[in-house]
C-alpha positions, -999 to 999 in steps of 0.1 A, spaced: 163 52 224 166 17 240 200 2 237 201 -36 234 227 -50 258 218 -87 259 207 -111 232 189 -142 246 188 -172 221 166 -202 224 186 -233 215 165 -260 197 152 -248 164 173 -216 165 209 -224 172 208 -261 163 185 -280 139 175 -305 167 137 -305 166 133 -328 136 158 -353 151 140 -351 185 106 -355 170 116 -385 150 132 -403 180 101 -396 202 78 -407 174 97 -440 172 96 -447 209 59 -438 211 52 -462 182 73 -489 199 50 -485 229 20 -490 206 9 -454 207 -7 -446 173 5 -412 163 21 -397 132 55 -380 130 39 -347 120 16 -349 150 45 -356 174 63 -325 159 32 -304 163 23 -315 198 57 -317 215 80 -292 199 90 -263 223 78 -280 255 99 -290 285 101 -327 293 77 -321 323 51 -306 299 57 -334 274 49 -359 302 17 -340 309 7 -341 272 13 -379 271 -10 -384 302 -37 -359 295 -39 -359 257 -26 -393 246 -40 -413 276 -6 -429 285 -8 -438 322 29 -438 328 51 -422 301 83 -425 322 96 -456 303 89 -438 270 110 -408 279 138 -430 293 139 -448 260 138 -415 241 167 -402 261 187 -434 254 181 -431 217 183 -393 214 219 -385 222 233 -411 198 209 -397 172 223 -362 179 259 -374 176 250 -390 142 229 -364 125 226 -331 144 238 -299 128 239 -262 138 212 -241 121 226 -230 87 244 -197 90 238 -192 127 274 -197 139 288 -169 119 259 -146 127 262 -152 165 299 -145 165 294 -113 145 272 -97 172 290 -75 198 263 -77 224 263 -99 255 247 -133 245 232 -162 264 211 -193 258 177 -198 274 163 -232 267 134 -253 279 157 -283 275 175 -298 305 211 -289 309 221 -325 302 204 -324 268 220 -290 260 254 -305 268 246 -335 244 233 -313 216 247 -277 215 277 -291 234 287 -311 203 297 -279 185 321 -250 190 290 -228 191 287 -238 228 318 -217 235 302 -186 220 278 -186 250 295 -206 278 291 -201 308 259 -182 301 238 -212 292 205 -214 311 180 -243 311 145 -250 323 158 -271 352 173 -240 367 140 -223 374 106 -231 390 86 -228 358 98 -232 322 86 -211 292 60 -197 287 66 -184 323 91 -155 324 113 -172 350 141 -183 327 143 -149 311 144 -132 344 172 -155 355 192 -145 324 188 -108 330 195 -110 367 226 -131 362 241 -108 336 228 -77 354 209 -63 324 176 -45 325 149 -66 308 140 -37 286 175 -39 272 172 -75 262 160 -91 230 149 -127 228 152 -149 197 129 -179 199 111 -202 174 83 -211 198 52 -191 209 60 -202 244 93 -185 243 78 -153 227 51 -152 253 76 -157 281 99 -130 268 71 -104 265 59 -113 301 95 -107 313 94 -72 298 117 -80 269 114 -76 231 112 -107 210 122 -118 175 104 -149 162 126 -173 142 114 -199 117 135 -227 104 132 -226 65 126 -263 65 99 -263 92 69 -282 77 43 -266 100 21 -240 83 15 -205 96 46 -203 119 51 -166 111 16 -157 122 18 -179 153 50 -161 164 37 -127 155 4 -133 173 24 -145 204 40 -110 206 71 -111 184 79 -76 171 95 -92 140 97 -127 125 126 -139 104 130 -171 84 165 -185 85 198 -169 95 200 -144 66 167 -128 75 176 -129 111 207 -109 103 186 -83 86 162 -83 116 191 -76 139 202 -47 115 168 -32 119 163 -37 156 199 -31 168 210 -7 142 179 14 141 168 12 177 159 49 181 137 48 150 120 16 158 111 28 193 98 62 182 60 60 178 48 67 143 13 73 132 -2 41 119 -18 42 85 -38 11 86 -29 -26 86 8 -32 77 15 -65 59 52 -62 67 50 -60 105 15 -64 118 26 -66 154 42 -32 152 12 -18 135 -9 -30 164 15 -12 187 13 20 168 49 17 158 46 13 121 36 39 96 38 19 64 65 31 39 78 55 65 85 26 89 123 23 95 120 -14 98 107 -16 63 134 7 50 162 -13 67 149 -47 56 139 -36 20 172 -17 14 184 -30 -20 216 -51 -21 244 -35 -40 248 -49 -75 212 -61 -76 185 -44 -96 156 -65 -84 139 -51 -53 144 -74 -23 112 -87 -9 106 -79 27 115 -107 50 85 -99 72 58 -103 46 
């Protein structure tokens, strides 16, 4: 049995619904600089990357010789936009506060941006002072550096950590750090195939929205001994393909299925699995 001692949350797109706001601001500044690109393309290309990687994308993929003024203008417009329209992810505040494990934030955003986004809400105090940003390490996600920093600072074995991230970069980094990972999808995310992207990156489970994430925690944290025990796989499992590939899922006998599909009291209709 592996006891989970530390929960490591990504910030943008998990704790706060910041990615649509950030994408819209960056799209506007790119268009003001006469870069022809759609809002959906900006969201697809830049979401989840550190500012350093975003600079590289502008130079190498968009052919912008010097994107520095664009990012300066983006920062100038972004924080007022956050103050005007940013909201925590629906249901996440109550969920975070209900979890007894140690918790921290590991974000590819700079600390200044975290202070001007997550710092707008009392949710900041649920993690403070354990808020870690990409500018604290040599390499951002998908490198494992940021996750190693979290585990080392809080003195927790990586095997006893679970990462919650909405980006494949975060999932890949978590797995590289020797941690388990849960993929998170914003219910309003317009990008197709996010569940498959996160599962393929190595997420053991993928949840859409805070309600499904709560059920994922119930499965992973409450049934840890059963999830970790190898079960004989019985072919491809639509509910958690990543676990089937690891030989951890035996179809109907899988404890993840049983925990997630457990009927709610007072309802007759069978609850559809959140991982299908």
